[in-house]
Structures are given as C-alpha cells and as structure tokens.
N, C-alpha and C positions, 0 to 999 in steps of 0.2 A: 505330675507337673514338676518343673524345675525346683531344686532344693530351696526351701525357705526355713530359716531358723525358728526355734520355738519362741525366742524372744520377740520375733516379728509377728507371730501368730498368737494373739492373746485370746482369741475366741476358741472355744472347744467345739470341735466338729463331731457329729455322730458318725457311726460306721457307714450309714447310708450316704451321708454327705461326702465322706472320703472316697467312697466308691464312685460317686457322681463326678468328682474331680478326675479320677482315673479314666472314667469313660469319656469325659469331655476332652481329656488330653489326646486320646487316640483320634477323636473326630477333628480336633483343631489341627493336629499334625497333618491329617489328610487334606485339610483345607488350606494349608500353607503357613500356619503360624509357627514361629520358631519356639520349640518346646525343649530344646537341649542346648547346652552351652551357656556361656556367660550372659549373652544377650537374652536368653530365655528366662533367666532369673528376674530380669526387669519386667518381662511380660507377666510372669507368675505373680510378681509383687503387685502389679497394677490390678490384676484380677482379684487377688486376695484382699487388697486394700478396700475394695468395694464392700466385700462381705464383712470385713472387720468393722467398717463404719456403718453397716446396715445389718445389725445382728438379728433383726426381726425377719430378714429375708432368708429363706432356706436355700442352701447351696444345692440346687438340683441341676441336672444337665440343661434343662430348658432355661433356667435363670442364668447359668454360666454363659450360654449362647447369647442371651440378651445383653449381658455385661460386655462381652467381646464385641458385639455389634455396636454398642454405645461408645466404646473406647477404641474403635478400630484404628483411628488415626494416632493413638497413643501407644500402639503395639507395633512390634517389629515382625515383618512377614518375610517369607523367602523371596518374594518378588512383588512388583507393583500389580501384576495380574492377580496374585492371591489376595492382595489388599482390596482391589476393586471388586473381586468376586464376593468378598465378605459383605460388601455394601448392597448386594443384590437382594431382592425380595425372595424370601424362602419359598413362597408359594409358586413364584415364577420359575425358580430353580427346579422345584419338584416337577412342574409341567414339562420343562425341557428334558429332564432326566427320564421321564415317562416316555416322551417322544423318542429319545435315544434308544429306549428298550423296545418300543412297540410300533413306532412310526418309521418314516423314511430316514431317520437319523441313525439307523442301526449300523451303518458303515462309518460313522464318525467316532473319533476317540472321545470318550465321555469322562475319563478320570485323569488325575494328575494335572500338570501345568497345561498341557495341550487341551485337556478336557475343559479346564476352567476358561481358557481362551475361546474355545468353541462356544461355550455357554454365553460368555460376555458378548461376543460378536453377533450371535443369533438374536439375543435379547435386544441389543442396540438396533439391529435391523428391524425387528418387529415393532419397536416403538416408533421408528421412522415411518412405517407404512400403516400405522393405525392401531396397533395393539398386539399383545402377546397371545397368540392362539395357535392351534394345530396347523391351520391353513398357512399362516404367515411363516411359521417355522419351516414348513415344506417349501415355501416360496424362497425363503432365505437359503435353503440348500442349493437351489438353482442359481440364485444371484451371486452367492459367495463362493461358487465353485471355482477352483483355481484356474480352470481353462477359460473363464470369462475375462474379457478385457476391462479390468476395473482400475487400472493404474498401479503404479509401483507401491503406493502407500495404502492401497485398499486392503481391508482385513480379509483374510481367507480362512478356510476351515482345514482342520487336521483330520486326515482320513486314516482308517485302519489299514494295515497291510493284509489284505484278504486274499491275495493271489498266491497260491502255493508255488513252489519252484517249478513244479511240473505243469503248471497251468490248471485252469478249471476243466473238469471232465464231466460235470453235470450242471443242471440249471440252478441248483441251490448254491453254487459257488464253492462247494466242498470237493476235495479230491475223491475220485471213485476208487475205493480200495479193492474193488472186485476186478478192476482192470489189470490185465497181466502186464508185468513190466516188459518194456520193449528191449530187445537185444541191442548191444552196442554196435554201431556201424563198423563195418570192416575197415581196417586201415587202408588208406589209399596207397597204390603202388607209386614209388618214387623214382622208378627207373623207366626211361622212355623205351629202351630196347632190352629184351631178355633173350640171351643166346642168339643174338643177331636178328631177332624178329621184333616187329613193332608191338609194344604193349598198349592195347587199346584202353586199358584202365588208367593209363598215365594221364595226368593233368598238368599242363604247363603252369608253374606257379607265377610266371610273369604275364600270363594272358590277361587281357582286360576283362573285368567282370561287369555285368549289367548292374546299374544302380538298384538298390532295394526300394520298392515302392511301399511307402508307409501311409496308411490312412490316418490323417490327423484326428479324425473324430473317434478313433478307437482308444486313444489315450485319455488322460485327464479324469478318469473315473466315470465316463458316461455309461459304460456297460454296467458298472456297479450301481449307478443311480437308477438305471432302468429296472434292474432286478429288484432293488429295494422298493421302487415305486409300485412294482407288480405285487408286492406283499402288503401294501397299505390299503386300509379301508375294510369294508365288509367282504364276506366271502364272494358275493356277486361281483363287487368291484374288482377284487383280486382276479377272479376268473376272466372277466372281460379284459382287464389290462394285460393279463398274461397272453390271451389270444391275440390282442393287438400287437404285442411285442413279437410273438412268434410269426405272425403273418407279415409284419414289416420286415423282419430279418430274412424271411423266406423270399421276399420280393427284392432283396438285395439292398435295402435301405441301410444307411449308416446308423450307428448307435445314437448319434445326435438327432438325426431325423426321426428315429424310432421314439426317442424321448419326447420330441415335440408332438408327435401323434398321440402318445399316451397322455400327455398333459392336456391336450385338446379334449380327449375323451373324458378325462377326469373332471375338467371344468364343465363340460356339458352335463355330466351326471350330477354335479353339485348344483348347477342351475336348475335342473329338472326337479331335484328334491326340494329346493327352495320354493319353486313355483307350486309344487304339490302340497307343501305345508300351508301356503296361503289360500289354496282353494280357488275354485273358479268364481 
C-alpha cells in the first residue's frame, strides 16, 4: 500500500498483518481503488488510521475489506463506477461472477471497468424485477442487449470479442485449426483487351454493383446469445436447446427468431419443473 511514515504508524504489525495489507492492496487495485501516487497516500492513511485507533482489531484481509466498505465515500477511486461497485453486496457479486463463468453470461466481460459496469447494470435490473437470481440475470442478458430499443440513456452490457478474424468455423465459437487455409484469390485482370481480344475476366470498375443484403438479426450478438443459451442448464436442457437451435437454423429462421424459440422452450421446461415439484 502507499508509503506511510513510521511516525504515522505507532502500532506494531505482525508479519501476517503486513502480508494481509500486501494481499489486500492487489485486490483493492483490481476493484478500482487508487493505491499508487500522492492521492493513494491519503487512501492508505484512512485505512491505517482505523487500525491505529482500533488496536484490538487484527489487520486481516477480511477486516481490511470491511474498513474499505465502511469508508468507501472517504476514499478516492479510479471512477464513479468503481466506487459504486464497492458498495455492492459481496454475496451478490459472487453470484454474478459465478453466472459469468457458468451461465449465459459467458460472453460478457467480467473484469476491469467494463466488468464492473456489467455487474452493476445486471444487479440493478434484477432488483427492479424482483430479486437477484440466476433466472433474472439471464433475463437481464436479453433486456440489456445493445440491439434492444431501450433509449439513448439506457444501460447496456459489454460483450467479449469472441469472433476471430476468419469467422467461426465450428459450433463452439472457436476457430477450427484443422481447416486448411484457403489460397488467396487470383488478381483480377485490369485490361479489357489482350492482344486485340476481349478479356472475359475483365470487370468494369465503373459498373454499378448490386446492394449487399444484410440480415439485421445476424448482428448485435444474437448468434452468440443463442450459443451461450444452448450451454445453460442441465445436460438434458442443453441437448434439447441445441436441437431447437439447429432445427430452427435449418428451417431458415433468423438468429433472433431462433432465440425466441429457445427461450420459449426454456420457459416451458422451467414451468414443468415447478409443477412437478408441487405435485398433483
């Protein structure tokens, strides 16, 4: 932690407590607290002052976290987002990060400033719709999708850049390294006539071109959302959702329509399990 003079630290800390401060510094830096520079000295002073005045409280990583949470408004952070993130409930943060790793949130950024913004926006959404749980987090993934019409000031989510430059080559979203590289296309002939004969390979650079048709549903992450949804839930759920996705795409449905079908199946499965638990 930032440099504090011996005169300012009258309490003698054990080697374990000194190690706790070092470990806490790495964690607090990751959470957005300024731990380097002149401003960081004031942050360190605020934290040390608590332990100087409460000598019966051991300086453990857990207690340092508690002090930072209690004095969050008296400390300087790298951004308002980092400050707001520190005020969140640790158990709820843990649930969101588990959902980032194992649920539909695999394609969202989970660390750094954008990860903190994702966590804050998802938790705020969950509180508005009834509580922080797995289902509402997955629902928030749909509602806060940047392709939705939420208004200019509506919060949105930050997505990972998961598409390689050569595009997806298999269902997992990873490049297929077994695929042989394609040869570069031959250079187009730039001469209309060669030796007095018409060059059929020549293309008029001034000729009008047909407009490129772009499916609006292919962008905005809908394919990635469908693939993430197909990996959510039990093995039986994943198998059924994967079959629904494959069948819908084979029938020519857009990724947006495919996602709607998959969500309908998932809701039906959830309703069936709820009925089954209640019994007849």
